[in-house]
ZAVO-204275 format. One record per residue (C-alpha): residue number from 1; residue in three letters; x, y, z. Coordinates in nm, 4 decimals, padded with zeros to 6 digits. Example, Ala and Ser with C-alpha at 12.3 -4.5 7.8 and 13.67 -1.06 7.14 Angstrom:
ZAVO-204275
<site drenpa="1" votor="ALA" east="01.2300" north="-00.4500" up="00.7800"/>
<site drenpa="2" votor="SER" east="01.3670" north="-00.1060" up="00.7140"/>
END
This chain:
ZAVO-204275
<site drenpa="1" votor="UNK" east="19.0278" north="05.8277" up="-02.3213"/>
<site drenpa="2" votor="UNK" east="18.7684" north="05.6606" up="-02.4742"/>
<site drenpa="3" votor="UNK" east="18.6897" north="05.6863" up="-02.8811"/>
<site drenpa="4" votor="UNK" east="18.3983" north="05.6362" up="-03.1041"/>
<site drenpa="5" votor="UNK" east="18.4719" north="05.5275" up="-03.4758"/>
<site drenpa="6" votor="UNK" east="18.2843" north="05.7282" up="-03.7295"/>
<site drenpa="7" votor="UNK" east="18.1022" north="05.6141" up="-04.0507"/>
<site drenpa="8" votor="UNK" east="18.4081" north="05.6927" up="-04.2485"/>
<site drenpa="9" votor="UNK" east="18.6408" north="05.5024" up="-04.0053"/>
<site drenpa="10" votor="UNK" east="18.8059" north="05.8162" up="-03.8291"/>
<site drenpa="11" votor="UNK" east="18.8275" north="05.7602" up="-03.4848"/>
<site drenpa="12" votor="UNK" east="18.6729" north="06.0522" up="-03.2291"/>
<site drenpa="13" votor="UNK" east="18.7643" north="06.1348" up="-02.8630"/>
<site drenpa="14" votor="UNK" east="18.4242" north="06.0875" up="-02.6821"/>
<site drenpa="15" votor="UNK" east="18.4951" north="06.3602" up="-02.4786"/>
<site drenpa="16" votor="UNK" east="18.6358" north="06.6888" up="-02.5662"/>
<site drenpa="17" votor="UNK" east="18.6887" north="07.0251" up="-02.4586"/>
<site drenpa="18" votor="UNK" east="18.4045" north="07.3491" up="-02.6157"/>
<site drenpa="19" votor="UNK" east="18.4760" north="07.6854" up="-02.6154"/>
<site drenpa="20" votor="UNK" east="18.1203" north="07.8194" up="-02.7029"/>
<site drenpa="21" votor="UNK" east="18.1081" north="08.1380" up="-02.5008"/>
<site drenpa="22" votor="UNK" east="18.4763" north="08.1447" up="-02.4265"/>
<site drenpa="23" votor="UNK" east="18.5693" north="08.4803" up="-02.4984"/>
<site drenpa="24" votor="UNK" east="18.8703" north="08.5734" up="-02.7256"/>
<site drenpa="25" votor="UNK" east="19.0870" north="08.7038" up="-02.4447"/>
<site drenpa="26" votor="UNK" east="19.0603" north="08.3938" up="-02.2301"/>
<site drenpa="27" votor="UNK" east="18.9895" north="08.1012" up="-02.5285"/>
<site drenpa="28" votor="UNK" east="19.3599" north="08.0511" up="-02.5784"/>
<site drenpa="29" votor="UNK" east="19.4777" north="08.0026" up="-02.2202"/>
<site drenpa="30" votor="UNK" east="19.1546" north="07.7676" up="-02.1894"/>
<site drenpa="31" votor="UNK" east="19.2840" north="07.5609" up="-02.4887"/>
<site drenpa="32" votor="UNK" east="19.6559" north="07.5200" up="-02.3509"/>
<site drenpa="33" votor="UNK" east="19.4735" north="07.4371" up="-01.9860"/>
<site drenpa="34" votor="UNK" east="19.2607" north="07.1877" up="-02.1831"/>
<site drenpa="35" votor="UNK" east="19.5221" north="06.9989" up="-02.3676"/>
<site drenpa="36" votor="UNK" east="19.7502" north="07.0119" up="-02.0649"/>
<site drenpa="37" votor="UNK" east="19.4751" north="06.8526" up="-01.9108"/>
<site drenpa="38" votor="UNK" east="19.4576" north="06.5853" up="-02.1589"/>
<site drenpa="39" votor="UNK" east="19.1890" north="06.6935" up="-02.3821"/>
<site drenpa="40" votor="UNK" east="19.2900" north="06.6286" up="-02.7379"/>
<site drenpa="41" votor="UNK" east="18.9256" north="06.7234" up="-02.8999"/>
<site drenpa="42" votor="UNK" east="18.8716" north="07.0837" up="-02.9291"/>
<site drenpa="43" votor="UNK" east="18.5209" north="07.2404" up="-03.0629"/>
<site drenpa="44" votor="UNK" east="18.4782" north="07.5857" up="-03.1979"/>
<site drenpa="45" votor="UNK" east="18.2955" north="07.7573" up="-03.4928"/>
<site drenpa="46" votor="UNK" east="18.3049" north="08.0202" up="-03.6761"/>
<site drenpa="47" votor="UNK" east="18.0251" north="08.2186" up="-03.5135"/>
<site drenpa="48" votor="UNK" east="18.2090" north="08.1947" up="-03.1728"/>
<site drenpa="49" votor="UNK" east="18.4691" north="08.3961" up="-03.2915"/>
<site drenpa="50" votor="UNK" east="18.7415" north="08.2311" up="-03.1205"/>
<site drenpa="51" votor="UNK" east="18.8991" north="08.0392" up="-03.4331"/>
<site drenpa="52" votor="UNK" east="19.2369" north="08.2047" up="-03.4235"/>
<site drenpa="53" votor="UNK" east="19.2655" north="08.1844" up="-03.0517"/>
<site drenpa="54" votor="UNK" east="19.2192" north="07.7786" up="-03.1128"/>
<site drenpa="55" votor="UNK" east="19.4743" north="07.7935" up="-03.3862"/>
<site drenpa="56" votor="UNK" east="19.7294" north="07.9759" up="-03.1627"/>
<site drenpa="57" votor="UNK" east="19.6694" north="07.7336" up="-02.8870"/>
<site drenpa="58" votor="UNK" east="19.7193" north="07.4222" up="-03.1521"/>
<site drenpa="59" votor="UNK" east="20.0484" north="07.6026" up="-03.2800"/>
<site drenpa="60" votor="UNK" east="20.2086" north="07.6463" up="-02.9129"/>
<site drenpa="61" votor="UNK" east="20.0717" north="07.3551" up="-02.7133"/>
<site drenpa="62" votor="UNK" east="20.3566" north="07.1141" up="-02.8520"/>
<site drenpa="63" votor="UNK" east="20.1254" north="06.8340" up="-02.9176"/>
<site drenpa="64" votor="UNK" east="20.1428" north="06.7002" up="-03.3059"/>
<site drenpa="65" votor="UNK" east="19.8789" north="06.7871" up="-03.4956"/>
<site drenpa="66" votor="UNK" east="19.7690" north="06.4497" up="-03.5827"/>
<site drenpa="67" votor="UNK" east="19.7172" north="06.3935" up="-03.2053"/>
<site drenpa="68" votor="UNK" east="19.3935" north="06.6468" up="-03.2068"/>
<site drenpa="69" votor="UNK" east="19.0823" north="06.6805" up="-03.3284"/>
<site drenpa="70" votor="UNK" east="18.9769" north="06.9694" up="-03.4138"/>
<site drenpa="71" votor="UNK" east="18.6378" north="07.0647" up="-03.4952"/>
<site drenpa="72" votor="UNK" east="18.4146" north="07.3792" up="-03.6343"/>
<site drenpa="73" votor="UNK" east="18.1228" north="07.4856" up="-03.7840"/>
<site drenpa="74" votor="UNK" east="18.0045" north="07.6903" up="-04.0982"/>
<site drenpa="75" votor="UNK" east="17.7700" north="07.9618" up="-03.9667"/>
<site drenpa="76" votor="UNK" east="17.4227" north="08.0548" up="-04.1679"/>
<site drenpa="77" votor="UNK" east="17.6119" north="08.3856" up="-04.3199"/>
<site drenpa="78" votor="UNK" east="17.8242" north="08.1789" up="-04.4710"/>
<site drenpa="79" votor="UNK" east="17.5647" north="07.9320" up="-04.6099"/>
<site drenpa="80" votor="UNK" east="17.6089" north="07.8221" up="-05.0116"/>
<site drenpa="81" votor="UNK" east="17.8246" north="07.6307" up="-05.1939"/>
<site drenpa="82" votor="UNK" east="18.0837" north="07.9101" up="-05.2824"/>
<site drenpa="83" votor="UNK" east="18.0377" north="08.1273" up="-04.9361"/>
<site drenpa="84" votor="UNK" east="18.0582" north="07.7944" up="-04.7183"/>
<site drenpa="85" votor="UNK" east="18.3664" north="07.6754" up="-04.9322"/>
<site drenpa="86" votor="UNK" east="18.5582" north="08.0312" up="-04.8909"/>
<site drenpa="87" votor="UNK" east="18.4519" north="08.0263" up="-04.5089"/>
<site drenpa="88" votor="UNK" east="18.6167" north="07.7156" up="-04.4455"/>
<site drenpa="89" votor="UNK" east="18.9181" north="07.8093" up="-04.6214"/>
<site drenpa="90" votor="UNK" east="18.9459" north="08.1025" up="-04.3935"/>
<site drenpa="91" votor="UNK" east="18.8613" north="07.8987" up="-04.0677"/>
<site drenpa="92" votor="UNK" east="19.1732" north="07.6811" up="-04.1820"/>
<site drenpa="93" votor="UNK" east="19.3698" north="07.9979" up="-04.1698"/>
<site drenpa="94" votor="UNK" east="19.2498" north="08.1310" up="-03.8655"/>
<site drenpa="95" votor="UNK" east="19.3013" north="07.7901" up="-03.7138"/>
<site drenpa="96" votor="UNK" east="19.6567" north="07.7679" up="-03.8486"/>
<site drenpa="97" votor="UNK" east="19.5940" north="07.4394" up="-04.0041"/>
<site drenpa="98" votor="UNK" east="19.5809" north="07.2452" up="-04.3265"/>
<site drenpa="99" votor="UNK" east="19.2904" north="07.0584" up="-04.2411"/>
<site drenpa="100" votor="UNK" east="19.0214" north="06.9927" up="-03.9623"/>
<site drenpa="101" votor="UNK" east="18.9047" north="06.6944" up="-03.8419"/>
<site drenpa="102" votor="UNK" east="18.5384" north="06.7663" up="-03.8266"/>
<site drenpa="103" votor="UNK" east="18.3303" north="07.0439" up="-04.0019"/>
<site drenpa="104" votor="UNK" east="17.9816" north="07.1069" up="-03.9253"/>
<site drenpa="105" votor="UNK" east="17.6836" north="07.2878" up="-04.0537"/>
<site drenpa="106" votor="UNK" east="17.5981" north="07.4665" up="-03.7397"/>
<site drenpa="107" votor="UNK" east="17.2281" north="07.5357" up="-03.8205"/>
<site drenpa="108" votor="UNK" east="16.9353" north="07.4374" up="-04.0332"/>
<site drenpa="109" votor="UNK" east="16.8823" north="07.7217" up="-04.2333"/>
<site drenpa="110" votor="UNK" east="17.0069" north="07.9288" up="-04.5343"/>
<site drenpa="111" votor="UNK" east="17.1512" north="07.7169" up="-04.8169"/>
<site drenpa="112" votor="UNK" east="17.2581" north="07.4175" up="-04.6275"/>
<site drenpa="113" votor="UNK" east="17.2294" north="07.2176" up="-04.8990"/>
<site drenpa="114" votor="UNK" east="17.5230" north="07.4220" up="-05.0716"/>
<site drenpa="115" votor="UNK" east="17.7352" north="07.4410" up="-04.7783"/>
<site drenpa="116" votor="UNK" east="17.7132" north="07.0437" up="-04.7465"/>
<site drenpa="117" votor="UNK" east="17.8239" north="07.0206" up="-05.1241"/>
<site drenpa="118" votor="UNK" east="18.0972" north="07.2501" up="-05.0325"/>
<site drenpa="119" votor="UNK" east="18.2108" north="07.0173" up="-04.7485"/>
<site drenpa="120" votor="UNK" east="18.1777" north="06.7228" up="-04.9572"/>
<site drenpa="121" votor="UNK" east="18.4149" north="06.8817" up="-05.2135"/>
<site drenpa="122" votor="UNK" east="18.6711" north="06.9773" up="-04.9521"/>
<site drenpa="123" votor="UNK" east="18.6139" north="06.6520" up="-04.7754"/>
<site drenpa="124" votor="UNK" east="18.7460" north="06.4604" up="-05.0942"/>
<site drenpa="125" votor="UNK" east="19.0300" north="06.7186" up="-05.1081"/>
<site drenpa="126" votor="UNK" east="19.1673" north="06.6093" up="-04.7812"/>
<site drenpa="127" votor="UNK" east="19.1218" north="06.9432" up="-04.6333"/>
<site drenpa="128" votor="UNK" east="18.8234" north="06.7992" up="-04.3759"/>
<site drenpa="129" votor="UNK" east="18.8377" north="06.4403" up="-04.2446"/>
<site drenpa="130" votor="UNK" east="18.4821" north="06.3852" up="-04.1565"/>
<site drenpa="131" votor="UNK" east="18.1532" north="06.6252" up="-04.2444"/>
<site drenpa="132" votor="UNK" east="17.8456" north="06.6590" up="-04.0172"/>
<site drenpa="133" votor="UNK" east="17.5606" north="06.8770" up="-03.9190"/>
<site drenpa="134" votor="UNK" east="17.4421" north="07.0264" up="-03.6167"/>
<site drenpa="135" votor="UNK" east="17.0796" north="07.0976" up="-03.4547"/>
<site drenpa="136" votor="UNK" east="16.9356" north="06.8929" up="-03.7440"/>
<site drenpa="137" votor="UNK" east="16.6282" north="06.7491" up="-03.6262"/>
<site drenpa="138" votor="UNK" east="16.5290" north="06.3771" up="-03.7403"/>
<site drenpa="139" votor="UNK" east="16.2844" north="06.5419" up="-03.9969"/>
<site drenpa="140" votor="UNK" east="16.5547" north="06.7440" up="-04.1782"/>
<site drenpa="141" votor="UNK" east="16.8509" north="06.5245" up="-04.0713"/>
<site drenpa="142" votor="UNK" east="16.6742" north="06.2357" up="-04.2619"/>
<site drenpa="143" votor="UNK" east="16.6101" north="06.5014" up="-04.5574"/>
<site drenpa="144" votor="UNK" east="16.9703" north="06.5747" up="-04.5717"/>
<site drenpa="145" votor="UNK" east="17.0923" north="06.2156" up="-04.5547"/>
<site drenpa="146" votor="UNK" east="16.9178" north="06.1117" up="-04.8129"/>
<site drenpa="147" votor="UNK" east="17.0043" north="06.3954" up="-05.0811"/>
<site drenpa="148" votor="UNK" east="17.3662" north="06.3841" up="-04.9955"/>
<site drenpa="149" votor="UNK" east="17.6469" north="06.1998" up="-05.1399"/>
<site drenpa="150" votor="UNK" east="17.8329" north="06.1647" up="-04.7732"/>
<site drenpa="151" votor="UNK" east="17.5971" north="06.0637" up="-04.5322"/>
<site drenpa="152" votor="UNK" east="17.6769" north="06.2613" up="-04.2106"/>
<site drenpa="153" votor="UNK" east="17.9133" north="06.1251" up="-03.9589"/>
<site drenpa="154" votor="UNK" east="17.8388" north="06.2998" up="-03.6855"/>
<site drenpa="155" votor="UNK" east="17.4825" north="06.5293" up="-03.5492"/>
<site drenpa="156" votor="UNK" east="17.5617" north="06.8092" up="-03.2620"/>
<site drenpa="157" votor="UNK" east="17.2452" north="06.8356" up="-03.0695"/>
<site drenpa="158" votor="UNK" east="17.1130" north="06.9789" up="-02.7719"/>
<site drenpa="159" votor="UNK" east="17.1634" north="06.6287" up="-02.5213"/>
<site drenpa="160" votor="UNK" east="17.1621" north="06.6332" up="-02.1530"/>
<site drenpa="161" votor="UNK" east="16.9609" north="06.4026" up="-01.8712"/>
<site drenpa="162" votor="UNK" east="16.6585" north="06.5939" up="-01.9270"/>
<site drenpa="163" votor="UNK" east="16.6709" north="06.5655" up="-02.2909"/>
<site drenpa="164" votor="UNK" east="16.8564" north="06.2514" up="-02.4102"/>
<site drenpa="165" votor="UNK" east="16.7221" north="06.2806" up="-02.7991"/>
<site drenpa="166" votor="UNK" east="16.6168" north="05.9344" up="-02.7436"/>
<site drenpa="167" votor="UNK" east="16.3669" north="05.9528" up="-03.0858"/>
<site drenpa="168" votor="UNK" east="16.6577" north="06.1176" up="-03.2664"/>
<site drenpa="169" votor="UNK" east="16.9394" north="05.8734" up="-03.1815"/>
<site drenpa="170" votor="UNK" east="16.6824" north="05.6010" up="-03.3466"/>
<site drenpa="171" votor="UNK" east="16.7826" north="05.7892" up="-03.7004"/>
<site drenpa="172" votor="UNK" east="17.1221" north="05.8643" up="-03.6134"/>
<site drenpa="173" votor="UNK" east="17.1465" north="05.5074" up="-03.5669"/>
<site drenpa="174" votor="UNK" east="16.9785" north="05.3987" up="-03.9022"/>
<site drenpa="175" votor="UNK" east="17.2370" north="05.6162" up="-04.0850"/>
<site drenpa="176" votor="UNK" east="17.5420" north="05.5191" up="-03.8629"/>
<site drenpa="177" votor="UNK" east="17.5778" north="05.9119" up="-03.7501"/>
<site drenpa="178" votor="UNK" east="17.7244" north="05.9583" up="-03.4322"/>
<site drenpa="179" votor="UNK" east="17.5352" north="06.1632" up="-03.1907"/>
<site drenpa="180" votor="UNK" east="17.7430" north="06.4522" up="-02.9895"/>
<site drenpa="181" votor="UNK" east="17.5935" north="06.6622" up="-02.7332"/>
<site drenpa="182" votor="UNK" east="17.5934" north="07.0546" up="-02.6708"/>
<site drenpa="183" votor="UNK" east="17.5124" north="07.1400" up="-02.3337"/>
<site drenpa="184" votor="UNK" east="17.5639" north="06.8391" up="-02.1808"/>
<site drenpa="185" votor="UNK" east="17.5150" north="07.0616" up="-01.8358"/>
<site drenpa="186" votor="UNK" east="17.1922" north="07.2394" up="-01.9768"/>
<site drenpa="187" votor="UNK" east="17.3691" north="07.5529" up="-01.8478"/>
<site drenpa="188" votor="UNK" east="17.2462" north="07.4305" up="-01.5016"/>
<site drenpa="189" votor="UNK" east="16.9109" north="07.4447" up="-01.6190"/>
<site drenpa="190" votor="UNK" east="16.6286" north="07.2584" up="-01.4074"/>
<site drenpa="191" votor="UNK" east="16.8623" north="07.2821" up="-01.1209"/>
<site drenpa="192" votor="UNK" east="17.0767" north="06.9868" up="-01.2195"/>
<site drenpa="193" votor="UNK" east="17.3376" north="07.0337" up="-01.0121"/>
<site drenpa="194" votor="UNK" east="17.0848" north="06.9770" up="-00.7225"/>
<site drenpa="195" votor="UNK" east="16.8517" north="06.7159" up="-00.8811"/>
<site drenpa="196" votor="UNK" east="16.8186" north="06.4590" up="-00.6134"/>
<site drenpa="197" votor="UNK" east="16.8728" north="06.1368" up="-00.8264"/>
<site drenpa="198" votor="UNK" east="17.2249" north="06.2723" up="-00.9909"/>
<site drenpa="199" votor="UNK" east="17.3372" north="06.3511" up="-00.6420"/>
<site drenpa="200" votor="UNK" east="17.2438" north="05.9936" up="-00.4733"/>
<site drenpa="201" votor="UNK" east="17.4017" north="05.8539" up="-00.7916"/>
<site drenpa="202" votor="UNK" east="17.7034" north="06.0517" up="-00.7750"/>
<site drenpa="203" votor="UNK" east="17.7447" north="06.0070" up="-00.3975"/>
<site drenpa="204" votor="UNK" east="17.7225" north="05.5863" up="-00.4726"/>
<site drenpa="205" votor="UNK" east="18.0796" north="05.6288" up="-00.6689"/>
<site drenpa="206" votor="UNK" east="18.2210" north="05.8973" up="-00.4958"/>
<site drenpa="207" votor="UNK" east="18.2257" north="06.1317" up="-00.8018"/>
<site drenpa="208" votor="UNK" east="18.0409" north="06.4844" up="-00.8503"/>
<site drenpa="209" votor="UNK" east="17.7153" north="06.5281" up="-01.0095"/>
<site drenpa="210" votor="UNK" east="17.9190" north="06.6858" up="-01.3320"/>
<site drenpa="211" votor="UNK" east="18.1203" north="06.3478" up="-01.3310"/>
<site drenpa="212" votor="UNK" east="17.8405" north="06.1441" up="-01.3224"/>
<site drenpa="213" votor="UNK" east="17.6309" north="06.3273" up="-01.5976"/>
<site drenpa="214" votor="UNK" east="17.9008" north="06.3055" up="-01.8386"/>
<site drenpa="215" votor="UNK" east="17.9778" north="05.9628" up="-01.7550"/>
<site drenpa="216" votor="UNK" east="17.6015" north="05.8759" up="-01.8301"/>
<site drenpa="217" votor="UNK" east="17.6139" north="06.0191" up="-02.1705"/>
<site drenpa="218" votor="UNK" east="17.9202" north="05.8961" up="-02.2774"/>
<site drenpa="219" votor="UNK" east="17.8172" north="05.5197" up="-02.1038"/>
<site drenpa="220" votor="UNK" east="17.5070" north="05.6031" up="-02.3922"/>
<site drenpa="221" votor="UNK" east="17.7023" north="05.6484" up="-02.6575"/>
<site drenpa="222" votor="UNK" east="17.7076" north="06.0215" up="-02.6573"/>
<site drenpa="223" votor="UNK" east="18.0019" north="06.2377" up="-02.7261"/>
<site drenpa="224" votor="UNK" east="18.0217" north="06.5256" up="-02.4948"/>
<site drenpa="225" votor="UNK" east="18.1944" north="06.8440" up="-02.5269"/>
<site drenpa="226" votor="UNK" east="18.1771" north="07.0581" up="-02.1490"/>
<site drenpa="227" votor="UNK" east="18.3023" north="07.3835" up="-02.1261"/>
<site drenpa="228" votor="UNK" east="18.4788" north="07.5207" up="-01.8529"/>
<site drenpa="229" votor="UNK" east="18.7208" north="07.8360" up="-01.8092"/>
<site drenpa="230" votor="UNK" east="18.8761" north="07.6979" up="-01.4846"/>
<site drenpa="231" votor="UNK" east="19.1282" north="07.4448" up="-01.5019"/>
<site drenpa="232" votor="UNK" east="19.0270" north="07.2372" up="-01.1845"/>
<site drenpa="233" votor="UNK" east="18.6996" north="07.1844" up="-01.3204"/>
<site drenpa="234" votor="UNK" east="18.8545" north="07.0679" up="-01.6713"/>
<site drenpa="235" votor="UNK" east="19.0163" north="06.8066" up="-01.4567"/>
<site drenpa="236" votor="UNK" east="18.7236" north="06.7294" up="-01.3099"/>
<site drenpa="237" votor="UNK" east="18.5372" north="06.6590" up="-01.6248"/>
<site drenpa="238" votor="UNK" east="18.8160" north="06.4948" up="-01.7641"/>
<site drenpa="239" votor="UNK" east="18.8275" north="06.2252" up="-01.4956"/>
<site drenpa="240" votor="UNK" east="18.5433" north="05.9775" up="-01.6054"/>
<site drenpa="241" votor="UNK" east="18.6953" north="05.6870" up="-01.7258"/>
<site drenpa="242" votor="UNK" east="18.7719" north="05.5140" up="-01.3935"/>
<site drenpa="243" votor="UNK" east="18.4071" north="05.3973" up="-01.2999"/>
<site drenpa="244" votor="UNK" east="18.0970" north="05.2719" up="-01.4981"/>
<site drenpa="245" votor="UNK" east="17.7384" north="05.3394" up="-01.3856"/>
<site drenpa="246" votor="UNK" east="17.5296" north="05.0109" up="-01.3240"/>
<site drenpa="247" votor="UNK" east="17.2383" north="04.9445" up="-01.5212"/>
<site drenpa="248" votor="UNK" east="16.9959" north="05.0096" up="-01.2508"/>
<site drenpa="249" votor="UNK" east="17.1964" north="05.3535" up="-01.1933"/>
<site drenpa="250" votor="UNK" east="17.1589" north="05.4117" up="-01.6118"/>
<site drenpa="251" votor="UNK" east="16.7802" north="05.3383" up="-01.5877"/>
<site drenpa="252" votor="UNK" east="16.7398" north="05.5772" up="-01.2760"/>
<site drenpa="253" votor="UNK" east="16.9187" north="05.8682" up="-01.5002"/>
<site drenpa="254" votor="UNK" east="16.7245" north="05.7570" up="-01.7546"/>
<site drenpa="255" votor="UNK" east="16.3830" north="05.8225" up="-01.6398"/>
<site drenpa="256" votor="UNK" east="16.4899" north="06.2330" up="-01.5854"/>
<site drenpa="257" votor="UNK" east="16.4154" north="06.2590" up="-01.9449"/>
<site drenpa="258" votor="UNK" east="16.1654" north="06.4961" up="-02.0288"/>
<site drenpa="259" votor="UNK" east="16.2242" north="06.4775" up="-02.4392"/>
<site drenpa="260" votor="UNK" east="16.1847" north="06.8456" up="-02.4309"/>
<site drenpa="261" votor="UNK" east="16.4364" north="07.1311" up="-02.4998"/>
<site drenpa="262" votor="UNK" east="16.5374" north="07.3543" up="-02.2384"/>
<site drenpa="263" votor="UNK" east="16.6573" north="07.6331" up="-02.5146"/>
<site drenpa="264" votor="UNK" east="16.4792" north="07.6533" up="-02.8333"/>
<site drenpa="265" votor="UNK" east="16.2595" north="07.4834" up="-03.0881"/>
<site drenpa="266" votor="UNK" east="16.3974" north="07.4978" up="-03.4203"/>
<site drenpa="267" votor="UNK" east="16.0484" north="07.4183" up="-03.5439"/>
<site drenpa="268" votor="UNK" east="15.8947" north="07.7499" up="-03.3522"/>
<site drenpa="269" votor="UNK" east="15.8619" north="08.0220" up="-03.5809"/>
<site drenpa="270" votor="UNK" east="15.9990" north="08.2705" up="-03.3304"/>
<site drenpa="271" votor="UNK" east="16.3019" north="08.0779" up="-03.2792"/>
<site drenpa="272" votor="UNK" east="16.3567" north="08.0754" up="-03.6541"/>
<site drenpa="273" votor="UNK" east="16.2770" north="08.4591" up="-03.6942"/>
<site drenpa="274" votor="UNK" east="16.5458" north="08.5259" up="-03.4014"/>
<site drenpa="275" votor="UNK" east="16.8167" north="08.2956" up="-03.5978"/>
<site drenpa="276" votor="UNK" east="16.7088" north="08.5066" up="-03.9331"/>
<site drenpa="277" votor="UNK" east="16.7715" north="08.8402" up="-03.7215"/>
<site drenpa="278" votor="UNK" east="17.1360" north="08.7251" up="-03.6643"/>
<site drenpa="279" votor="UNK" east="17.1448" north="08.7163" up="-04.0366"/>
<site drenpa="280" votor="UNK" east="17.0782" north="09.0708" up="-04.1248"/>
END
């Protein structure tokens, strides 16, 4: 496993296992499978409705808590200082742990300034080892980075070969904030797994397209949290540290970047209204 060192000195695995859209019926089994494969970083969120299942797996897996890296996120409905603080305490109860390794603000909506102050407070109490944000575009990221006491350690954003976040990474680097990818496979959009460039490069290294994508991202310094409910895919995604892409191949894949989201834009009014409808 390779690690990145966050701006407060905490080490974070560059490869983790994400449980977005993993049902509560499957989640505990999937997390246990992932940990058995070798994953030590697990990414969940209040909005995923599976923190309890992750907690059950943490207790049952037999791995010491300090060898695991657990991430969760504060949802919009829990924004604001008091609400966020209470919701994080609830997350700790569901996860059956007295601390999380990383807590993020899930979306840049609602009173996220209050939420961030709550995370700063719990960070000082030792209940959170690192704090950060998710889905914060450069404008909002720069804003919160300048009006907080503790600069975000992580910004988790849509990042894949078609949206490499080149511009956003410049600002994260400036503030020493680690970029983390959600959707490293873009849910297969743009026919990703049949892309001729990715197929050509993967064959060269006798690897799958999925492995090549993850290696490209991690080799670019991006933390990834691929999800799969199939253990064989978990194993495949985990086996990316026995090869390195040449600079030429990194450039070939880098050229696939369109700098456009394949999902949504937080600058789009319709998208923002959709998020607000989730709150009501």
